[in-house]
N, C-alpha and C positions, 0 to 999 in steps of 0.2 A: 086347756087352752093353751097354745103355745104362744111364746114370746112375741113373735111377729104380729100375730093377731091381737094379742094385748095391746101392743103399741099403736097399730092402726085405728084400735077401737078409740085409744087416749087421744090421737091427734085429731081423729072426728069430734070427740066429746070437748076438748079444748077449744076448737074453731066455734064450735056452738055456743060455749061457754062466753068466749069472748064476744059474740055477736049479740049474744042476750043481756049480759051484764053491762053495768053501767061504768065497769070498770074496777079493777083492783086498785089498792092503793098503796101508795110508797110512803113511808113516814122515815124522812133522813131526819134521825133525832140527835139533835145537839143539845147538851145541859141548859144551855142558855136560852134556846127557843123552845121549851115544853109547852104544849097544848093547854095541859092544866099543872097546876101546882100540886106539889104533893099534899098540901094541907087540904085543896078541895077535893082532891081524890079519895082522902080518907074520910072527910066529911060527908061526902055524898054516896060514897061506896058503889059509884058507877064510872066506867072509863069515859073521858071525854070523848067526843066524836072527831077524829082527825079529818082534815081537808081531804076530799077524795081527788084521784088523778087518774086517768085512763091508762090502761097497760095493752101492750100488744104482744106479749109474750105468749108463745104457743108452747106444747108439749116438746119436752126436751132442750129447751132453750135457755134453761137456768145453768149458770155456771158457779163455781166454788169460788168463795171469798179469796181462798190461798191459791195464786196461780201457780205457785209450785208444788200442787199437790200431785202425790204419786199417780200412775196411769191405772192400777186397780182402783184407787180412791175416787178417780175421777169416772171410772167405769160404772162403781156403785151408785154415785152421785146421779149420773145420768139415766142410769136405770130405774132408779126410784121417782126421778122427774119425769120420766117418760109414762111409768104406770100412773102416777098421780092423778087425781080426778076421777079415774075409770077402775083402777084395781088398787087393791089394798094389800100391803105386805103384813102377814101374820107375825106377831112378836110374842115374847112371854119371859117376864122377868124372873128370873133364878131366886131361890133361897139357898142357904149353906147350911142349915141347922136342922133338916129333916131327915138325917139319915144319910141322904145321898144330894149333892148339887145338882142332879138330875131330877129330883122329885117331881117339879112341876112338867118336864119335857116327857117324863115317862106316863104320866097322868094324860097328857095330851094324846101321845101316841096310842095309849090304850084305849082312850075314848072316842078319838076321832081317825085313828088309821095314819094319821099325819105327825109332821113336826114342824113347828112355825118357822118362818124364813128368816126370824131373827131372834137372836137371843141376847136379853138384858141383864147386865151385870152391874156392880154396884163396888167401888173402892172401900165401901163402910168398912170400921175398925181397921183400915190400915191393912186391908187383904189384897195388897197389891201384887204378890206372888202367885196368890190363888186364881185372881181375876185374869193375870197374863195367861195361867197356864190353860184356862178353861177358855179362853177367848180364841188361844191358837188351835186348840181341839175343835171348836165350833166352826173356825173358818177352815180347818183341813175337812171338815163335814161337808162344806161347800155353803155355810151358813153366813149370814152378817152380824155383825158385833154392835151393839150400842151399850155405852158406860155409863152410869150416872155416880154421883158421889155423896151419900150422906157424912158428913164431917163436921168436926168443930173447925175453929180459926187456924187452930194448930194441930188438928189431927184427931183421929178417933172416929167416932160414930154416930148414930142417930140422935142420941141424948143431948150431946154435946152442941149437934147443929140446931137443936132446938132451944138450948137453955143458953148459948151465949149470945153477949150483946154486946159488940166492939165498939169502940171509940173510932168512927171512920176516919177522922181527920188524921189522929196517929197511926192506923192501920194502913193507909193509902199515901203515907208521907216516907219515902224512901230515907233510909237509916234509922229510924225509929225500931225499938225492940220489937214492937208489935208487927211492924212491916217485915221485919227480919225473921221473925218466927214465924209468918205466914208463908214467906217464900220457901223457907226449911220444908213445911209441909208440901208445898206445890212442887218442889223438886223432886219429891219421893213419886207423886204422881207422874210427873213428866218423864222420869226415867223407866215408868213401868210402861208409859205409852211408848217411849223410843224402843224397848224391847218388841212390843208389836209391830212398830213401823220396821225395824230391821227384818222382822218375820214376815213383813209383806202383808200385814194385818189392818185394813183400815177400820176406824172406828167412829160410830155415831157419836159424838161425844157431847154428852148432856150435862154440864156442870150447873150448880146453882138454881135447880129446877125450883118452880112454883114460888119465884122471887117475889112476884107482884102479890102474893098472900101474905107477906111479911110475918110467917111464923118460923121461918128459918133465919139465922143470923146475918145470911147476905143480903135479906130483903129489908132489914129492920132500919137500915141507915135511909131508906127512899131511893126513889128512881134515879136521881144524880149521882148518889154514891155507888148505887149498882151498876151504873154503866161504866163508871170509871172503874170498877172492881172486874167486870166483865173484860174491857177492853186491855186491861193490864195483864190478866191472864192470858187473853189472846195473844198479846204482842209476845210475851214471855215464851208461850209455847210454839208458837210459829217461828219468830227470829231467833231466840236463843236457844230453844231445844229441836228446832227444825222438823217440828212434828207434822210431815206433809202427808201424814195418814189419817188426819181427822177432818170430820165433817161435822160443824158446830152447828149443835141443835138447840135454840133458844126455847125453854120450856115454860109457859105461862101457867098460872093457875086458871081454873074455870072462867074466873072474873075477866081476863084479858085488860088490867088495867092500861091507861094512857100513860105515857111519861117514862117508859122502862126500857125503849127500844135502843140498843147500843149502836146500830146503822148498819148499812148493808155491807159495808166493807168487812165486819165481825161476824156475820152470820150467815148460816147456808139453809137451815132448817127453822121454822116457827112452829110452835105446837101449843096445845093446851092440854090439862087432863081435868076429869070429873070423876067421880064415884056415884053419881044420881042415876046410873042404870040408862042414861040417855045416850044418844048418838053426838053429844056435845056441839049440837047444832048452832047453839047461841054463840058459843066461842069462835066457831066456825065463821061467823059473820063479822065479828070484831077483828078476828085476826087479817080478815081481807084488808081491814083498813089501817093495819099495822105494815104491811110489807109484802112485795109481790115474790114469795118464797115458796117451796113447797110445805105443805103443812101436815103436821102430826097429831094423834091422838095420842100422846106419849105414857099416858097412864089412864086405866079403866078397872073397874071391878068386873060387873056382869057385861059383856059385849053384847050388843043388840045383834038382831038379825041383820044379815046384809040389805034385804029389802027396806028395813028403817033407814038405813045410812042412805040408800039410794032415793027414797021417798024425801028424805030431809035435805038432798042435795049437799052431803056432807060424806064425800067418799076420801077419805084422809091417806095421806101417803102409807102411814101405818096405824095400826093399832096395838096397843101393846096391855096386856091383861098382868094385873099385879099378882103377886107370888101366894103361895100356901093357901089361906082360907079363901081368899079371893077367885082364884081359879077353880078352886072345889065348888064354891057357891054358884058357878054358872049352871045353868039348865044344861045336861048332857046332850040331849037332843040337838037343842039350839047350837051348842059349841060345834057339834059334829057337822050340822048343816053349814054352819059359817066356815069352817076349815075346808070342807067339801066342795063350796063354791066355786066356780069358774072365776069369780070376781075376787076370791082372795088367793094370795101367792103364798105358797108352803115352801117349804125346805127342798122338797124334790123337784120343784118347778122352776127354780133359781138357774139363771146361766150360769156358766164357768168363768167367772171374773177374771182368772188367771188366763 
């Protein structure tokens, strides 16, 4: 299906969704007016229900939080927004330790005859140069780039992201050794993202993911500290480093707990992940009550069939299958059907954003 037909179907779907829905929800979260305290959220293990308001936003009417975003970045965001709700972009997280950084991409092409529209990368273990190189190469293929970051407070990788438990009062106070050490780490990431900006490579930037799960250090301080952390990075990257190539993706866990939303001025896409082999429809319903933004299924293991997504009413902006054993665990026939569906956008179907 060509891009025009997909956009027309998306407009029809969104108008129908707006008429049928009681409305999507906007949660303008400030630290002092959280709907539930962190103690209540942890005790009950359930997100509080924010107050609902009605939206009138239709397909393609979403705008980036950064008004100075580059033209190409705006085009990619507009394309994602236009297809959101009707068509899903395919995305695959890469690994770098399986003999080739294209281990997953090669498998998908062999299995489905296609390549994903989006490639997921990770600054983990301070792999800034490698991620920059592979991001540029994927962009030259015509693809879209999304980057996450498993890191400790001061850098490195996955284990540090789990093990570290900082003092957030000191970490978020300018001039402390903790603050300055974190800034040095952020400077490395920002400079890598600047290289992509200068090469005109937009990035769906997904830092601090699964924050409300509280297993990574960035979630261990609770919702109020997380909001401060997110806003601090947004301001530094946007204003100091002028990273006008970023689309900011706020990635909840499958629980989508209340009290963690940094505000519309700091977020472009909201999302959730789960590895329970479902369409993640429960999180979809909860995200609708967080903000009126395009929504992504930003990590999964086994991807359901397109029919299951449609039946659940959860046609995400994109789905991203995790790497190595996760992609290999998918049923090959279903994976092929998903990638060949007219509702799933693959690399060969993307427009030329340049």
